[in-house]
N, C-alpha and C positions, 0 to 999 in steps of 0.2 A: 467498208468504213467511209464515213462522210464527215468532213469538217463542216460544221454549221457556221457558214461565213457570217451571217447576220449576228449571231450570238458572239462569235469571236470579235467582230468589229465593235460590238457594243461593250464587251469587256475591255478591249484595248482603249476605247474612249474613256471608260471609267478609270483605267490606270492613268491615262494622260490627265484626267481631271484631278485625281489625287496628287499627281506630281505638280500640277499647276498651283494647287492650293498650298502644298508644302513650300514651293519656291516663293510664293507670296508672303509666307509667314516665317520663313527660316531665319530671317535676320533679327527677329524679336528676341529679347533676352529670355533665357530659360529660368530666370529667378522668379518668374510668375508661374505659379502652379497650374493655372488654367492653360497657359501657353505650352508648358511642358507636356501636359496631357494631350493637347491638340496635336502637337508634333509627333508624340509617340503614337497616337491613334492614326494619324495620317501615314506614318511609316508602316504601321500594321496593315492598314487597308491596301497600300501600294504593294507590299510584299505578298499579301494574300492574293491580290489580283494577278501578280506574276505567276503564282503557283496554279491558280485556277485556269489562266490562259494556257499555261504549259500543259496541264491535264487535258484541256479541250483539244489541243493540237495532237497530243500523243495518242489519246484514245480515238479521236475521229479519223486521223490520217494514217495512223500506224498500228492501231489496235494494241498499243503499249500502255500498260498501267504500272507506273513506278510504285515501289513499295512505300516511299516516303517523300516528303518535300525536297529533301537534299538530293534525291535521285532525279528530280525533274530536269534541272539544267543539264545534267550529264546525258540523259536520254535525248533531250532536244539537240544537243551537240552531236551525239551519235547519229541522229537522223538528219543532220545538217540543216536544222532550222536556225540554230545559232552557231557562231564560230567558237573555236577553242578559247580565244582570248576572253570573250564574254562569259563563257562557262566558268573560267577561272575567277573572273570578277564576282560572279554570283555565289561562289563557295562561301559558306557561313551565313548566307541570308536566311536559310531555313532555321538555324539555331537562333538567330536574332529575332525572327518572327515568333518563334516559340516562346522566347523570353517575354516579348511584348504581350502575347496572347495569354500565356499561363502565369505570368508574373512570378516566375520561379524565384526571383530575387528582385529587389528594388532595382529598377533600371537606372543606371548611372547616367546623369545628364550629359556627361562627356561622351559617352557611347552614342547617345542620340545625336549630339553635335557631329561626331565623326561620321555617322550614317548619313546625316543631312549633307555633309560635305562631299561624300564619295558615292553613296548609293543612288542618289537621284539621277545622276548621269548614267549609271549602269542600268537603272530601270527604264529610262528613256531609250537607251540603246537597245534594250530588250524589245520594247514596243516597236521600234523601227525594224529590227530584225524579223520579228514575227509578221509585221505588215509586208515586208519585202518578200518573205517566204510565201505568204498568202497570195500576193499578187502574181507569183510565178505558178500557182497551182491552176490546173485546167478548170474551166467553168463546170459548175455542177450540171449534171444531166438529169432529165426527168421533167 
């Protein structure tokens, strides 16, 4: 198995870009429907990026294929890519992502605000942890 470093670094950059955009607009009021949509979409993109990155690491480095998004942080923790504390912080993110993607119910603006207040730091911590893990990996041969 091989972790495609260039793809992983590109996805990490995409996650950081989504976080940067969210940070730039999170202080705007949610009483504007367009801003509410932008924040929801940004959170969706950031969460999806985390799961895509996790799948790349797990499949490439460990041949592991989690059954669902909720299992990705658990597997990353088991393989010591992320720590226990971060894995605990990421619990529930898969459900929130699914709510945003599938619009199972109208997303409560207060939930979006809570996610903006807490999840952005967790997502940045995730990106840092994966980059640290990647930097510790031996160079690719070939």
